[in-house]
C-alpha positions, 0 to 999 in steps of 0.5 A, spaced: 730 400 898 731 393 900 730 390 907 724 391 909 723 384 912 724 381 918 725 374 921 727 367 918 721 362 919 716 367 922 718 373 917 714 380 915 714 385 910 712 392 911 710 397 906 707 403 905 708 411 907 705 416 912 701 419 907 700 414 902 693 411 901 695 405 905 700 402 910 701 394 911 704 387 911 705 381 909 706 376 914 710 369 912 711 362 915 705 362 919 703 355 921 696 353 918 690 352 922 691 357 927 684 361 929 685 368 926 680 373 925 681 381 924 678 383 931 684 378 934 689 383 930 684 389 931 685 389 939 692 390 939 692 395 934 687 399 938 692 399 943 697 403 939 692 408 935 694 415 935 689 420 937 687 417 944 689 422 949 692 429 949 699 426 950 699 423 944 699 426 936 692 428 935 692 425 928 685 420 928 687 414 924 682 408 926 687 402 924 682 398 922 685 392 919 683 389 913 685 381 912 687 380 904 690 373 904 692 367 908 685 366 912 680 361 910 673 360 914 677 363 920 683 359 920 690 361 917 691 356 911 699 357 912 699 361 905 702 368 906 697 373 910 697 380 907 694 385 912 693 393 910 691 399 914 688 405 910 690 412 911 685 416 913 687 423 916 693 425 912 695 433 913 701 433 907 700 441 907 703 441 914 709 439 911 710 443 905 715 447 908 720 443 909 720 440 902 727 442 901 729 443 908 732 437 912 729 436 919 735 435 924 733 429 928 730 426 923 732 421 916 731 427 911 738 428 910 740 421 910 734 419 905 736 425 901 743 423 900 742 415 899 737 415 894 736 422 891 729 423 893 725 422 899 717 423 901 717 429 905 710 428 907 710 426 915 717 422 913 714 418 908 717 411 910 721 413 915 715 415 919 713 412 926 707 411 923 710 404 919 710 401 926 702 400 926 704 395 921 709 392 926 703 392 930 699 387 926 704 382 924 705 382 932 698 380 934 699 374 928 706 372 932 702 372 938 697 367 936 703 363 934 705 364 941 698 361 944 701 354 944 707 355 948 703 359 953 707 366 953 706 372 955 708 379 953 707 385 957 710 392 956 711 398 961 713 405 960 719 405 966 722 412 965 720 419 962 726 424 961 729 424 968 723 422 972 723 414 973 718 409 977 718 406 984 719 399 982 717 397 989 710 399 986 709 395 980 703 393 978 701 390 971 694 392 972 696 399 973 699 399 965 692 399 962 689 405 966 693 410 965 695 414 958 702 412 959 703 405 960 706 406 967 706 401 972 706 405 978 700 409 979 704 414 984 708 416 978 702 418 973 700 425 975 707 427 976 708 424 969 702 428 966 704 435 969 711 434 967 709 432 960 704 438 959 710 443 962 714 440 956 709 440 951 707 448 953 715 450 951 714 446 944 719 441 946 719 434 947 722 429 951 725 421 951 723 415 954 725 408 957 720 402 955 721 395 958 718 389 955 717 382 959 716 375 956 713 370 961 712 363 960 719 362 954 721 355 955 728 353 956 732 352 950 730 358 945 735 361 941 742 359 938 749 360 940 754 365 936 750 368 931 743 366 932 742 369 940 736 370 941 738 376 945 742 379 939 735 377 935 731 382 940 736 388 940 736 388 933 728 388 933 728 393 938 734 397 935 729 397 929 724 401 932 724 409 930 727 413 935 730 407 939 737 408 941 739 403 945 737 396 948 738 393 954 737 386 956 736 384 963 740 389 967 744 391 961 748 397 963 747 396 970 751 389 970 757 393 968 757 396 975 757 389 979 762 384 981 762 377 979 758 374 985 753 380 985 751 379 977 752 371 977 744 368 976 746 363 982 742 356 982 738 351 986 735 344 985 727 345 985 723 339 984 726 336 978 729 342 975 733 348 977 731 355 981 734 361 979 736 366 985 735 372 980 735 374 973 740 379 972 741 375 965 734 377 963 733 370 961 737 369 956 744 366 957 749 364 952 744 366 946 739 361 949 733 363 953 733 360 961 726 358 962 726 366 966 723 371 964 726 375 958 727 382 960 728 387 954 729 395 955 729 400 950 731 408 950 726 412 946 730 419 944 726 426 944 721 427 939 725 430 933 719 434 930 718 440 935 716 447 935 722 450 939 727 453 932 733 449 931 738 450 926 738 446 919 740 447 912 736 446 905 737 442 900 741 447 896 746 448 902 742 455 905 742 455 913 735 456 916 732 456 922 726 451 922 720 449 926 716 443 924 708 444 924 704 438 924 701 433 930 707 430 933 707 427 940 711 430 945 714 424 948 714 418 942 716 413 947 708 413 950 706 409 943 712 405 943 710 400 949 705 396 944 711 396 938 716 393 943 711 388 945 710 387 937 717 386 936 718 381 942 712 377 940 715 377 932 723 375 935 720 370 940 715 366 935 721 366 930 725 362 935 720 358 937 719 355 930 726 355 929 727 351 935 721 347 933 725 345 926 731 343 929 729 339 936 722 337 934 
């Protein structure tokens, strides 16, 4: 299996499976003499960690990060940083019934057809467990971005058919509820809705918004190195993501040209934009406005409602997926989206510095 590496200058390679002894990543291209301790990474890992509320999988993983290389006396050395996260709460027996059955909505069938073998224990390499490694890499990327003053935050803005009221957006509220919801008025509604979905043995999708503030003008390159293209690739690589928007995204198609134009006026020695329909990126290059990305996460495919499938030998079966699963996997996608945003921006920061000085 190839293509386990993301990025160009700042790049990371993830490894491991859901029910293996450990997962981890190797982060390359990190400048030397950055302050980095395990606690710096652990802070972000704890935000993604499963089992923290009744609305996520009850798999109990401490997600404790071990730094194996690339750091000496609390500083990066410029050499590859190897990070390991041990798996401690696997229940592989929960997946014995699907060893020869393909779960609809999962990668079971495609992995089997492509490789001729698959690790059916929790999905193996295709499991969302792999995203813990991305969050670890993202924590290192945030250290790179500190010098540029970039701040990255994410929030859940829609669950199923229920959306937040953007007039009540409060970033502080995101850290106060289990849904990463910026609208305090929707928290109870989301809770009642998701409990009903879980009781029915089903699941639901979500839309996540990630915003990066402090990104200067000039990151990204025209044509094949566009910042928005790399962000779209990064978000689409996250498990269960089926669509990505930059700025107004699909809504831009409903606007007229004069409505969509982010008009400009002089402001001191620079430029002030009157709106941000473009999501902070023009021609593939950052404009200095907040970079805004949204992505849609499909409903969790592992559900207790019977669904039709087939076995590896071609037999038709009705399938119920056992195990511990999120009724809305989009909830824990918020820190993952933040991490991927950080990795892309760190990469473009270093590419820009190399080209422009």
